[in-house]
C-alpha positions in Angstrom: -68.0 -23.7 -5.8 -64.3 -22.9 -4.4 -63.6 -19.5 -2.9 -61.6 -16.7 -5.4 -59.2 -15.3 -3.8 -57.4 -11.6 -4.6 -54.3 -10.4 -2.8 -52.8 -7.0 -3.1 -49.3 -7.4 -3.0 -48.2 -4.0 -2.7 -46.3 -1.4 -4.9 -42.3 -0.1 -4.6 -42.7 3.9 -4.4 -39.2 5.0 -5.6 -36.8 5.2 -2.4 -39.8 5.3 0.1 -41.9 1.7 -0.1 -45.4 1.4 0.6 -47.6 -1.2 1.4 -50.9 -2.4 1.4 -53.0 -5.6 0.8 -56.3 -6.7 0.3 -57.6 -9.9 1.0 -60.2 -11.8 -0.5 -61.9 -8.6 -0.9 -62.0 -6.2 -4.8 -62.7 -2.8 -5.5 -60.1 -1.2 -3.3 -57.2 1.5 -5.2 -53.9 0.4 -6.4 -51.2 2.3 -4.2 -49.8 4.1 -7.2 -52.6 4.8 -9.7 -54.9 7.5 -7.6 -57.9 8.2 -8.2 -57.9 5.7 -11.3 -58.5 2.3 -9.5 -57.9 0.5 -12.6 -54.8 -2.1 -12.4 -53.1 -5.7 -13.7 -54.9 -8.6 -12.2 -53.3 -12.3 -13.0 -56.3 -14.4 -13.5 -56.0 -18.2 -13.2 -58.3 -20.4 -14.8 -59.3 -24.1 -13.1 -58.6 -25.5 -16.2 -55.3 -27.3 -16.1 -52.4 -26.1 -17.9 -50.1 -28.0 -20.3 -47.8 -29.6 -17.6 -50.1 -30.6 -15.7 -51.8 -32.6 -18.5 -48.7 -35.4 -17.8 -47.1 -37.5 -15.1 -43.6 -35.9 -13.6 -41.8 -38.7 -15.5 -43.2 -38.1 -19.0 -42.6 -34.4 -18.8 -39.1 -35.3 -18.1 -38.7 -37.7 -20.7 -40.5 -34.9 -23.2 -38.1 -32.6 -22.0 -34.9 -34.3 -22.4 -35.8 -36.9 -25.5 -32.9 -35.0 -27.8 -30.2 -34.9 -25.2 -30.3 -38.8 -24.1 -32.2 -40.4 -27.2 -32.1 -44.4 -26.6 -32.1 -46.4 -29.8 -35.2 -48.0 -31.3 -37.2 -46.3 -28.3 -40.4 -44.5 -28.9 -42.9 -43.5 -26.3 -46.2 -42.0 -26.5 -47.9 -39.9 -23.1 -51.2 -39.7 -23.0 -52.2 -36.7 -20.5 -54.0 -37.1 -17.5 -57.2 -35.6 -18.4 -58.4 -34.2 -21.6 -58.3 -30.3 -22.0 -60.8 -28.1 -22.9 -58.6 -25.8 -25.0 -54.8 -26.7 -25.9 -52.9 -23.6 -27.3 -50.8 -23.6 -30.5 -47.4 -25.4 -30.5 -44.7 -22.7 -29.8 -42.0 -25.6 -28.7 -39.7 -27.7 -30.5 -40.0 -30.7 -32.9 -40.4 -33.4 -30.6 -42.9 -32.3 -28.4 -46.8 -33.1 -28.2 -49.0 -30.7 -30.7 -51.3 -28.6 -29.5 -53.8 -26.8 -31.4 -53.6 -22.9 -30.8 -56.6 -21.8 -28.8 -55.5 -21.3 -25.6 -55.1 -17.6 -26.3 -58.7 -17.4 -28.3 -60.1 -19.2 -25.8 -58.9 -16.4 -23.3 -59.8 -13.5 -25.6 -63.2 -15.0 -26.1 -64.0 -15.5 -22.1 -62.9 -11.9 -21.5 -65.0 -10.7 -24.6 -67.9 -12.1 -22.9 -67.4 -11.1 -19.3 -66.7 -7.9 -19.7 -69.1 -7.1 -22.8 -68.5 -3.8 -24.5 -66.0 -2.6 -21.5 -62.6 -1.7 -22.4 -59.6 -4.1 -20.8 -56.5 -4.6 -21.9 -55.5 -8.0 -21.9 -51.1 -8.5 -21.6 -50.6 -12.0 -22.1 -52.0 -15.9 -21.9 -50.3 -17.8 -19.4 -50.7 -21.5 -20.8 -47.4 -24.0 -20.1 -47.2 -23.3 -16.5 -50.5 -22.0 -15.3 -53.5 -21.5 -17.6 -54.9 -18.2 -17.3 -53.7 -14.6 -18.4 -52.7 -11.2 -17.0 -55.1 -8.2 -17.9 -55.9 -4.3 -16.6 -59.2 -3.6 -15.9 -61.2 -1.3 -13.2 -61.5 -3.2 -9.6 -65.4 -3.7 -10.8 -64.1 -5.5 -14.1 -62.2 -8.0 -11.9 -65.2 -8.7 -9.5 -66.9 -9.5 -12.7 -64.2 -11.7 -13.4 -63.8 -13.6 -10.4 -67.8 -14.3 -10.0 -67.2 -16.8 -13.2 -67.3 -20.0 -12.0 -63.9 -20.6 -15.0 -62.0 -18.8 -12.8 -60.0 -20.1 -10.2 -57.8 -16.9 -8.7 -57.1 -13.4 -9.5 -54.2 -12.3 -8.0 -53.3 -8.3 -7.9 -50.0 -7.5 -9.9 -47.1 -6.8 -7.7 -43.8 -5.7 -8.0 -40.5 -7.3 -7.6 -36.9 -6.4 -7.8 -33.2 -7.5 -8.2 -32.1 -8.6 -5.0 -15.5 -13.1 -11.9 -12.5 -13.0 -12.4 -11.7 -15.1 -9.3 -14.5 -16.5 -7.5 -14.4 -20.0 -9.8 -10.2 -20.5 -8.4 -11.8 -20.1 -4.7 -13.9 -22.6 -5.6 -11.8 -25.1 -6.7 -12.6 -25.5 -10.3 -9.4 -25.5 -12.4 -8.2 -28.8 -10.4 -11.9 -29.7 -9.5 -15.1 -29.4 -11.5 -13.8 -28.8 -14.3 -11.3 -31.1 -15.1 -13.9 -34.0 -14.1 -16.0 -32.2 -17.0 -12.7 -31.8 -19.4 -11.3 -28.8 -18.5 -13.2 -25.5 -19.0 -13.0 -26.3 -22.8 -16.1 -28.3 -22.2 -17.6 -27.2 -18.4 -21.2 -27.0 -19.0 -21.7 -27.6 -22.5 -25.1 -28.9 -24.2 -27.2 -27.1 -21.0 -28.9 -24.1 -21.3 -29.3 -22.0 -18.2 -32.3 -19.0 -18.6 -31.8 -15.7 -17.1 -34.7 -13.8 -16.3 -33.3 -9.9 -15.0 -32.6 -7.1 -16.9 -31.5 -8.4 -20.2 -27.8 -8.6 -21.3 -25.3 -7.0 -23.9 -25.2 -9.6 -26.7 -21.9 -7.8 -28.0 -20.2 -8.2 -25.1 -17.4 -11.1 -25.7 -18.1 -13.0 -22.6 -21.3 -14.1 -24.8 -19.8 -14.5 -28.2 -19.5 -18.1 -29.4 -16.2 -17.5 -31.1 -13.8 -17.8 -28.0 -10.6 -18.2 -28.4 -9.6 -20.4 -25.5 -11.5 -22.9 -26.7 -10.3 -25.3 -29.7 -13.9 -26.4 -30.6 -17.1 -24.9 -31.6 -20.4 -24.4 -29.7 -22.9 -27.4 -30.2 -26.2 -26.2 -30.7 -28.6 -27.5 -28.2 -31.2 -29.8 -29.5 -33.6 -29.6 -26.8 -34.1 -26.1 -26.7 -36.3 -24.0 -29.3 -36.3 -20.5 -27.9 -36.0 -17.5 -30.2 -34.2 -14.1 -30.5 -35.9 -11.2 -30.4 -35.2 -8.3 -33.6 -35.1 -4.8 -32.8 -33.2 -1.9 -33.6 -31.5 -1.7 -30.6 -31.2 -5.8 -30.6 -30.5 -6.8 -34.2 -30.1 -9.6 -36.2 -27.3 -11.5 -35.6 -27.3 -10.3 -32.0 -27.8 -14.5 -30.9 -25.2 -16.9 -31.3 -24.8 -20.4 -30.6 -23.6 -19.2 -26.8 -26.4 -16.4 -26.1 -29.4 -19.1 -27.9 -32.5 -17.4 -26.8 -33.1 -13.5 -25.6 -36.9 -12.0 -25.7 -38.1 -8.9 -23.2 -41.4 -8.8 -21.0 -42.7 -5.3 -19.9 -46.3 -5.5 -20.8 -47.4 -4.9 -16.9 -44.6 -2.0 -17.2 -46.5 -0.1 -20.5 -49.7 -0.5 -19.4 -49.3 1.2 -16.0 -47.5 4.0 -17.8 -44.5 3.3 -15.5 -42.2 1.9 -18.8 -39.2 4.6 -20.0 -37.9 4.0 -23.2 -35.7 5.9 -23.2 -33.8 4.0 -20.3 -35.1 0.7 -20.5 -35.1 -0.7 -24.2 -38.2 -2.4 -25.6 -35.9 -5.6 -26.2 -33.7 -7.9 -24.7 -30.8 -5.2 -24.5 -29.7 -4.3 -21.1 -29.9 -0.6 -20.0 -29.1 -1.2 -16.5 -26.4 -4.1 -16.2 -27.4 -6.5 -14.0 -28.6 -9.2 -16.2 -25.0 -8.8 -18.1 -23.0 -8.7 -14.6 -25.1 -12.5 -13.5 -25.0 -14.2 -16.7 -21.6 -13.7 -17.5 -21.2 -15.4 -13.5 -22.9 -18.5 -14.5 -21.6 -18.8 -17.9 -19.6 -16.6 -19.2 -16.9 -17.3 -21.6 -13.4 -18.3 -20.0 -10.4 -15.9 -20.3 -11.9 -13.0 -21.2 -9.6 -9.8 -20.4 -10.6 -7.8 -17.4 -9.8 -3.9 -17.8 -11.0 -1.1 -16.5 -10.2 2.5 -15.7 -7.3 1.3 -18.3 -6.3 -0.9 -15.0 -6.0 -4.7 -15.9 -7.7 -6.8 -12.9 -6.9 -10.8 -14.8 -9.2 -12.8 -16.9 -12.6 -13.1 -16.3 -14.6 -17.0 -16.3 -18.3 -18.2 -15.8 -18.5 -20.9 -13.0 -19.7 -22.7 -16.2 -18.1 -20.9 -19.3 -19.6 -23.5 -22.1 -22.9 -23.3 -20.9 -25.5 -21.9 -23.2 -27.4 -18.9 -22.5 -30.9 -17.4 -22.9 -32.4 -14.5 -21.7 -35.7 -13.7 -20.6 -35.8 -9.6 -19.6 -38.8 -8.5 -16.9 -36.6 -5.7 -15.2 -35.6 -3.0 -16.1 -33.9 0.1 -14.7 -36.8 2.8 -13.9 -38.7 0.6 -11.9 -37.6 -2.8 -11.2 -40.9 -5.5 -12.1 -43.9 -6.7 -12.0 -44.9 -10.4 -11.4 -47.2 -10.7 -14.2 -43.8 -9.5 -16.5 -41.9 -12.6 -14.6 -44.8 -14.9 -14.9 -44.6 -15.1 -18.2 -40.5 -14.6 -18.4 -41.0 -18.1 -16.5 -43.6 -19.8 -18.6 -41.9 -18.8 -21.7 -38.7 -20.3 -20.6 -40.3 -23.8 -19.8 -41.8 -24.0 -23.6 -38.6 -23.0 -24.5 -36.8 -26.1 -22.7 -34.3 -24.3 -20.5 -32.1 -26.5 -17.9 -31.0 -24.3 -15.5 -33.5 -21.3 -14.3 -31.6 -18.2 -12.6 -33.2 -15.3 -10.7 -31.6 -12.7 -9.1 -35.0 -11.1 -8.5 -37.1 -11.4 -5.2 -40.8 -9.4 -4.1 -41.1 -6.4 -2.4 -42.7 -7.9 0.4 -44.0 -11.0 1.2 -46.8 -12.4 0.0 -50.2 -12.3 1.9 -52.5 -15.0 2.5 -52.7 -18.8 3.9 -48.9 -19.0 3.3 -45.9 -17.1 1.8 -45.6 -20.1 -1.1 -48.8 -19.2 -2.4 -48.2 -16.5 -5.3 -48.0 -16.7 -8.6 -44.1 -16.7 -9.0 -43.5 -19.8 -6.8 -46.5 -21.4 -8.1 -45.4 -21.1 -11.8 -41.6 -22.0 -10.5 -43.6 -25.1 -9.1 -44.7 -26.3 -12.5 -41.5 -25.4 -14.1 -39.9 -27.6 -11.6 -42.2 -30.4 -12.6 -40.9 -30.5 -15.9 -37.4 -31.0 -15.2 -35.9 -27.3 -14.8 -34.0 -26.1 -11.6 -34.2 -23.1 -10.1 -32.5 -21.1 -8.5 -33.1 -17.7 -6.8 -31.0 -15.2 -4.8 -32.2 -15.1 -1.0 -32.4 -10.9 -1.1 -30.0 -8.1 0.4 -32.4 -7.8 3.6 -30.7 -9.4 6.2 -28.7 -9.6 8.5 -32.4 -9.7 11.0 -34.0 -13.2 11.4 -36.8 -14.1 8.9 -36.0 -11.8 6.5 -35.8 -14.0 3.6 -37.5 -13.3 0.3 -37.4 -16.2 -1.5 -39.7 -19.2 0.4 -40.8 -22.6 -1.4 -38.9 -25.6 -0.6 -39.3 -26.1 -4.5 -36.5 -23.6 -5.3 -33.1 -23.3 -4.1 -32.2 -20.1 -2.2 -28.4 -18.1 -2.4 -27.4 -16.3 0.2 -24.1 -14.3 -0.2 -20.5 -15.0 1.4 -17.2 -13.2 1.0 -14.3 -14.8 -0.6 -10.3 -14.4 -0.1 -9.5 -11.9 -2.5 -9.3 -8.0 -1.3 -8.1 -5.3 -3.1 -6.9 -3.3 -0.3 -6.0 0.5 -0.7 -5.2 2.8 2.3 -3.8 6.2 3.2 -0.6 6.8 5.7 -0.8 10.1 7.4 2.1 12.7 8.5 2.1 11.6 12.1 2.6 7.2 10.8 -0.9 6.6 11.1 -2.5 4.0 8.1 -6.1 4.3 7.7 -7.5 1.7 5.6 -10.1 2.3 2.6 -11.2 1.4 -1.0 -10.5 2.0 -4.5 -9.1 1.6 -7.6 -6.3 3.9 -7.8 -2.9 4.1 -8.9 -0.7 5.6 -5.6 0.8 9.0 -5.1 4.4 9.1 -5.7 6.8 6.4 -4.3 7.4 7.7 -1.1 5.8 11.5 -1.3 3.4 13.0 0.6 1.3 15.3 0.0 -0.8 18.1 1.6 -4.2 17.6 2.5 -6.8 20.1 1.6 -10.5 20.2 2.6 -13.0 21.0 -0.1 -14.5 23.5 3.0 -11.1 25.2 2.9 -11.0 25.7 -0.7 -13.6 27.7 -1.7 -13.7 30.5 -3.7 -14.0 33.9 -2.6 -18.0 33.9 -4.1 -19.1 30.9 -2.8 -20.3 30.4 0.6 -21.5 27.1 2.7 -24.3 28.7 3.7 -25.9 28.7 0.2 -24.7 25.3 -0.5 -24.3 23.1 2.3 -22.8 20.1 -0.1 -20.1 21.8 -1.1 -17.7 19.0 1.0 -18.6 16.8 -1.7 -16.3 18.2 -4.7 -18.9 18.4 -7.4 -18.8 21.4 -9.2 -15.1 22.5 -9.5 -16.7 26.1 -10.3 -16.5 26.0 -6.6 -13.3 26.1 -5.7 -9.5 27.9 -5.7 -7.5 26.0 -8.1 -4.6 27.8 -6.1 -5.5 26.2 -3.4 -5.8 22.8 -4.5 -3.3 22.0 -6.9 -0.6 19.9 -6.4 -2.6 18.8 -3.5 -5.0 16.1 -2.3 -8.3 16.9 -2.3 -10.5 15.9 0.8 -14.2 15.7 -0.4 -17.4 14.4 2.4 -18.7 11.1 0.9 -22.6 11.2 2.2 -25.8 9.5 1.5 -26.3 11.7 -1.3 -23.1 9.4 -2.9 -25.6 6.4 -1.7 -28.8 7.5 -3.7 -26.7 8.6 -6.9 -27.0 12.8 -6.6 -23.6 12.8 -6.2 -20.7 11.0 -7.9 -17.2 9.4 -7.1 -16.9 10.6 -11.0 -17.9 14.0 -10.9 -15.7 14.6 -7.4 -12.4 13.0 -9.6 -13.6 15.2 -12.6 -13.4 18.2 -10.6 -9.9 17.0 -8.8 -8.3 16.7 -12.0 -10.1 20.4 -13.1 -8.5 22.0 -9.8 -5.0 20.1 -10.7 -5.0 17.8 -7.3 -2.8 15.1 -7.3 -5.5 13.0 -6.2 -8.7 12.9 -4.0 -9.6 11.6 -0.7 -13.4 10.3 0.5 -14.0 10.9 4.3 -17.3 9.1 5.6 -20.3 11.3 6.5 -21.4 9.2 9.6 -25.0 8.9 8.7 -23.9 6.6 5.6 -24.1 3.2 7.8 -24.8 -0.2 6.7 -23.8 0.3 2.8 -21.8 -2.0 1.1 -18.7 0.0 -0.2 -17.4 -1.9 -3.3 -14.0 -0.7 -4.7 -14.0 1.8 -7.0 -12.2 2.5 -10.3 -10.4 5.8 -10.3 -8.2 7.4 -12.7 -6.2 9.3 -10.3 -4.6 8.7 -6.9 -7.5 8.6 -4.9 -9.2 6.6 -1.5 -12.7 5.9 -0.2 -12.7 5.8 4.0 -15.7 3.2 4.5 -15.4 3.6 7.9 -16.9 7.0 10.0 -14.1 6.3 12.9 -11.7 6.3 10.8 -13.5 9.4 8.7 -12.7 11.0 12.7 -9.1 10.0 12.8 -8.6 11.5 9.5 -10.5 14.8 10.7 -8.6 15.0 14.1 -5.2 14.7 12.2 -6.4 17.4 9.5 -8.0 19.8 11.9 -4.8 19.9 14.2 -2.5 20.6 11.6 -3.8 23.9 9.6 -2.9 27.2 11.0 -5.3 29.8 11.3 -5.3 33.9 11.2 -5.7 34.8 14.5 -8.0 37.9 13.7 -9.9 36.3 10.5 -9.7 32.6 11.3 -9.3 32.0 7.7 -6.8 28.8 7.3 -3.6 30.4 6.1 -1.5 27.1 6.6 -1.9 23.3 5.7 -0.1 21.6 7.7 -1.6 17.9 6.9 0.3 15.5 4.5 -0.1 12.4 3.4 0.4 9.5 0.7 -2.1 6.6 -1.3 -0.6 3.6 -1.5 -2.8 2.4 -3.7 -5.8 -0.3 -4.5 -4.9 -2.3 -7.8 -3.2 -5.1 -6.0 -5.3 -8.1 -4.7 -4.8 -9.8 -1.4 -5.6 -13.2 -0.9 -5.0 -14.0 2.3 -8.3 -12.8 3.9 -9.9 -15.7 6.0 -12.8 -16.7 3.9 -16.1 -17.5 3.0 -17.7 -15.4 5.5 -21.7 -15.0 5.1 -22.2 -11.0 4.4 -24.1 -9.2 6.7 -26.7 -8.1 4.1 -27.5 -12.0 3.1 -31.3 -12.6 4.2 -31.9 -15.2 6.7 -33.8 -17.3 7.9 -35.5 -19.0 9.5 -38.3 -19.2 6.7 -41.2 -17.1 7.4 -44.3 -19.1 6.6 -46.6 -16.0 6.4 -47.1 -12.2 7.3 -47.8 -13.2 10.8 -43.6 -14.4 11.1 -45.0 -18.2 11.8 -42.3 -20.2 11.1 -41.9 -22.9 8.1 -40.3 -26.2 8.7 -38.2 -25.2 5.9 -34.6 -24.5 5.8 -33.6 -21.0 4.4 -31.1 -20.3 2.8 -30.6 -23.7 0.8 -26.6 -22.7 0.8 -24.4 -19.5 0.5 -22.1 -18.7 -2.6 -19.6 -15.9 -3.5 -21.6 -12.8 -4.0 -19.6 -9.9 -2.2 -17.0 -7.6 -4.6 -17.7 -10.1 -7.7 -16.3 -9.0 -11.1 -18.6 -9.4 -13.8 -19.8 -8.6 -17.5 -21.1 -4.8 -17.6 -23.5 -3.7 -20.4 -22.4 -0.5 -22.7 -25.7 1.1 -22.1 -25.8 0.3 -18.3 -25.7 3.9 -16.7 -27.0 2.2 -13.1 -23.7 2.9 -12.1 -21.7 5.4 -13.0 -18.5 4.6 -11.8 -18.2 1.9 -14.0 -20.3 3.5 -16.9 -18.3 2.7 -20.0 -16.7 -0.1 -18.7 -17.2 -3.4 -20.0 -16.4 -5.2 -16.3 -17.5 -3.7 -13.2 -17.5 -5.1 -9.5 -21.0 -5.9 -7.8 -22.1 -7.0 -4.5 -25.3 -8.9 -3.5 -27.1 -11.7 -3.3 -27.7 -10.9 -7.1 -24.5 -12.2 -7.5 -24.3 -15.7 -5.2 -27.2 -17.2 -7.3 -25.7 -17.5 -10.9 -22.6 -19.0 -9.5 -24.9 -21.7 -8.0 -26.6 -21.8 -11.2 -23.4 -22.1 -13.1 -22.2 -25.7 -11.0 -25.9 -26.8 -11.5 -25.4 -26.6 -15.5 -21.9 -29.0 -14.4 -24.2 -31.4 -12.2 -26.3 -31.6 -15.0 -23.9 -31.8 -17.5 -22.6 -34.6 -15.5 -25.8 -36.3 -15.0 -28.6 -35.4 -17.8 -30.9 -37.9 -15.2 -31.3 -35.6 -12.2 -33.9 -34.0 -11.1 -34.4 -30.8 -10.0 -34.4 -32.3 -6.2 -31.6 -33.9 -6.8 -29.4 -31.4 -8.1 -30.1 -29.6 -5.1 -29.8 -32.5 -2.9 -26.1 -32.6 -4.3 -25.3 -28.9 -4.3 -26.3 -29.1 -0.2 -24.7 -32.9 1.5 -21.2 -31.8 0.0 -21.3 -28.2 1.0 -18.7 -26.8 2.9 -18.5 -25.9 6.9 -15.5 -24.5 7.2 -13.3 -21.5 5.6 -9.9 -21.7 3.9 -8.1 -21.3 7.4 -9.8 -24.3 9.0 -12.2 -23.0 10.8 -15.6 -22.8 11.2 -17.8 -20.4 8.7 -18.7 -17.0 10.3 -21.4 -14.6 9.6 -21.7 -10.3 10.2 -24.5 -10.3 12.3 -24.5 -5.9 12.2 -25.0 -3.2 9.6 -22.3 -0.9 11.1 -18.8 -2.1 11.4 -19.9 -6.0 10.4 -16.5 -7.2 10.6 -16.4 -6.9 14.4 -19.7 -8.9 14.9 -19.3 -12.2 14.0 -20.4 -14.9 15.4 -20.7 -18.7 14.0 -22.7 -19.0 10.9 -26.3 -21.4 11.7 -28.1 -23.1 9.2 -30.3 -19.8 9.3 -27.8 -18.2 8.0 -25.7 -20.0 5.7 -28.0 -23.5 4.8 -26.5 -26.3 4.2 -23.0 -24.3 4.1 -20.8 -23.0 1.3 -21.1 -24.5 -2.0 -18.2 -27.2 -2.8 -18.4 -27.3 -6.4 -16.4 -30.9 -7.2 -17.8 -32.8 -4.8 -21.6 -31.9 -5.8 -20.3 -33.7 -9.0 -19.8 -36.7 -6.7 -22.5 -36.7 -3.8 -22.1 -40.4 -3.3 -26.0 -40.1 -1.7 -29.3 -38.2 -3.0 -32.3 -36.7 -1.2 -34.6 -37.1 -4.0 -38.5 -35.0 -3.9 -41.6 -35.1 -6.4 -43.7 -32.7 -7.4 -46.6 -35.1 -5.6 -44.3 -34.6 -2.8 -45.0 -31.0 -2.7 -48.5 -31.0 -3.8 -48.8 -33.2 -0.4 -46.8 -30.3 1.6 -49.0 -27.5 0.6 -52.4 -29.8 1.1 -50.5 -30.2 4.8 -50.8 -26.1 5.3 -53.7 -25.4 7.6 -56.6 -23.8 5.1 -55.1 -24.5 2.0 -57.5 -26.4 0.5 -59.2 -24.1 -1.4 -56.0 -22.0 -2.8 -54.4 -25.4 -3.7 -56.9 -25.9 -6.0 -57.0 -22.9 -7.1 -53.7 -22.9 -8.2 -53.5 -26.5 -9.9 -56.6 -27.5 -9.8 -55.7 -30.4 -7.3 -58.3 -31.6 -4.8 -56.7 -31.9 -1.5 -59.4 -34.0 0.0 -59.4 -36.8 -2.4 -58.9 -40.1 -2.0 -55.4 -40.0 -3.5 -53.9 -36.7 -1.6 -52.2 -37.0 1.5 -50.7 -34.4 3.5 -47.5 -34.1 5.0 -45.3 -31.2 6.6 -42.6 -29.5 5.9 -40.5 -31.6 8.0 -41.5 -34.6 6.0 -40.5 -33.8 2.7 -37.0 -35.5 1.7 -35.0 -32.9 2.1 -31.4 -32.8 3.0 -32.0 -31.0 6.3 -34.7 -31.1 8.9 -36.2 -28.1 9.9 -38.9 -28.0 13.0 -40.6 -24.9 14.1 -41.8 -26.5 16.9 -40.8 -29.6 18.3 -43.9 -30.9 21.0 -42.6 -33.5 22.5 -41.1 -36.6 20.9 -41.3 -36.9 16.8 -39.7 -39.5 14.7 -38.3 -38.2 11.1 -38.0 -40.1 7.8 -35.3 -39.2 5.0 -34.7 -42.2 2.0 -31.8 -41.2 0.1 -30.6 -43.0 -3.0 -26.4 -44.7 -3.8 -25.7 -42.7 -7.5 -22.1 -44.3 -6.9 -20.6 -47.3 -6.1 -20.9 -50.2 -3.4 -20.5 -48.4 -0.2 -20.9 -48.9 3.5 -21.3 -45.7 6.0 -21.6 -44.8 9.2 -23.8 -42.2 10.8 -22.8 -40.0 13.3 -25.0 -36.8 15.0 -24.6 -34.2 17.2 -27.9 -32.8 18.4 -29.5 -29.2 18.6 -28.9 -27.8 22.6 -31.9 -28.7 24.5 -32.5 -31.8 22.2 -31.9 -35.5 22.1 -31.7 -36.9 18.9 -30.8 -40.8 17.6 -30.6 -41.7 14.0 -31.0 -45.3 13.0 -29.7 -47.5 11.6 -26.0 -46.2 12.9 -24.6 -47.8 10.2 -25.6 -49.3 6.8 -24.3 -50.6 3.2 -25.9 -49.8 0.4 -25.4 -50.8 -3.6 -25.6 -49.4 -6.8 -28.9 -47.2 -7.2 -30.0 -49.1 -4.0 -31.7 -46.7 -1.4 -32.0 -46.4 2.0 -34.4 -45.4 5.0 -33.2 -43.2 7.8 -35.0 -43.0 11.0 -34.5 -39.0 13.2 -35.8 -39.1 16.6 -35.8 -35.5 18.1 -37.1 -35.1 21.6 -36.6 -31.6 23.5 -35.1 -31.9 26.7 -36.2 -28.2 28.2 -38.5 -25.7 27.1 -36.9 -23.0 25.0 -37.8 -20.6 22.2 -34.2 -20.1 20.8 -33.8 -21.8 17.9 -30.6 -24.6 18.7 -28.7 -26.3 15.7 -27.2 -29.8 14.9 -25.7 -32.3 12.3 -25.9 -35.6 10.9 -23.4 -36.8 8.7 -23.1 -39.9 6.5 -19.1 -41.4 6.5 -19.0 -43.7 3.7 -16.1 -45.4 3.4 -15.5 -45.0 0.0 -14.7 -41.1 0.9 -18.2 -39.7 0.4 -19.7 -37.6 3.4 -23.4 -36.4 3.0 -24.2 -33.3 5.7 -27.8 -32.7 7.2 -27.9 -29.9 9.2 -30.4 -29.8 11.9 -32.5 -27.1 13.0 -34.8 -27.0 15.8 -36.7 -23.1 16.7 -39.1 -23.9 19.6 -39.2 -27.1 22.1 -41.9 -28.2 24.2 -41.3 -30.9 26.9 -44.5 -33.0 27.3 -45.0 -33.9 31.1 
């Protein structure tokens, strides 16, 4: 019998994160359970789930039978294995019927194993994996692990959340949308599933009454999801745009971490994050963006006519847990989504044989087998190497870049020095300068810095003398307390208005480093100076301009004056895209020992910085945008749905594309240069990131920056099958038992092969250790017309490279094998990068990045 695995993935503890893990052991306590060792476990059984009863091609035909019916065509699919227990049919018409017994079988198994004992079963998984989530003690988990039916037990772990203009920056109005028939039909018929914090169904971005389109939304016939009805998500919340909505919180509720007053036991978004990401990918076109009574144009999703289905598994007060996320993935696959977007990442690297072996990634592998393209945020843990939080080759991982729109604000001092800053505010009166008064110098007689060291943050108007502030600019300090939410911009603005100030100037505490400042809406003139160095310049001028009483040392005259220029007008001249410092970087860590995988991560970068998106009316996550219909956010969470939207456009154009074909189209057509014609750059430090730019490598940006228009006409496609992924997993040293436990596939059988990551037919080549001369194979399929390609390449430093053939002609539907020979010319442990280009005479260009880390010359 294969050995049973148990792994503790760690748990998030408020601001401080503390991790620990168990490997192949039982009986230890969860970090957040005190003396009680009860915990949530994800149990996988050896009996295969539904998706592993069918071949990959059969599953794709089952999924899309309603999408592209063939006249007179009928098919009968027989499972490879005869299931002992099959769950009830929960999907739409045309799918194979299944008796309602999986959940009952799980219940019976638990009753027999834990006779008379207390336990709580949270979920039965039956579509992508066969198993369940259960709340038990470590001793009960030990009993379960001893049963021969059990393949795998994993301790539940925590996860976390990781546009008006970006469609224009990505060239959609003149490019990809035109190819799809305009924004009125872009993405129509494609369902994008979002595993996030839910959605606000009342937002105009998700209405099916689209005033900018002449025809109504169709009903996606292949989709069978439902809309939960609760008091805060009433009947009528869903429509032909928002076609499905569910929530998953059993793990959180069982732990006692669910806060019903903040988290909503429904698909409604109490955080804002899920509403934001859904609108980026598929929000309606032409929705006015009004924030703080200022107009910022009209919003549109990347695929504005795509349908949305929401699977809420993350929550404001605690994040989320894997048991709930796996249930959400399982349901999304049953419902029939085409694209799955996850702007979430684990709180730590999964332990064990390899990072790929965790319940979420393995559930996604089964989803990919059914034909679902899955995109995930890379994580906001950059810019350190190996900071990647999305690991597996079957998941399309997206990093965050800038775009060329910037809302610039500035303050001009009385000494003619101008300091840049941020803030959506109106300017002070044209050409007029106002006196500046520091909050520390405006205290009333009963207030002392000795009793409150945070008085400079302007959070309580009763602390200040209105006579000193009225008609002047109030200067407030911005400390780490603003980052933690203990102080807010909104409260400081309210204080300034109560004191009759003309405006507010926030200067930076020198200890606030590496924090991304989004422009903040202000309903009065104001500015945030995000640079500590610029803040020193402001304070030096201010302190040199005040006069003090010679005896008391009290300030008797405020001499510093300034004018705020305002930050409502966008500037579109910035050099972009640029990889943001917070975007997680490769190389892809294969395990917790930081060994490198032969897999390129991230796969791509997309706009993720300063992104407008829809905002939930129930959100209190960002006090600055509370009550607004739109918010500006930054992160790889915002980048991933951009790519999900482009994937929907590709799926609309090529309904029969596999997930790997969509990934190939996105990767091989990616842009390598910015809008000024130079190479894409990457920020490399938290502090002063724009002063630490270097040329972006594939470990920063993957294949490059997403190119939506070219992705709809890629020319050649790299395809990878489920069997290829299984061969890759079997090829990992010591993985046989783990593969069997998760999938029921025996790596040692005659039908199983073993390959390395660099042998997968990916549109990239990544080699962690090049030990002497090696030959790598790739094959491409032509989906365009007959074409002749010339092959060019530039080798990584310290490596000789040759690609054969150097030229080839290929007909429609034909395939071509490429042989790439790499040989180290010097010993080195430093990563180096090259590139292969396939240049078609009809205009297609295929980009293949080559990355080599360690190089060993054999004598």
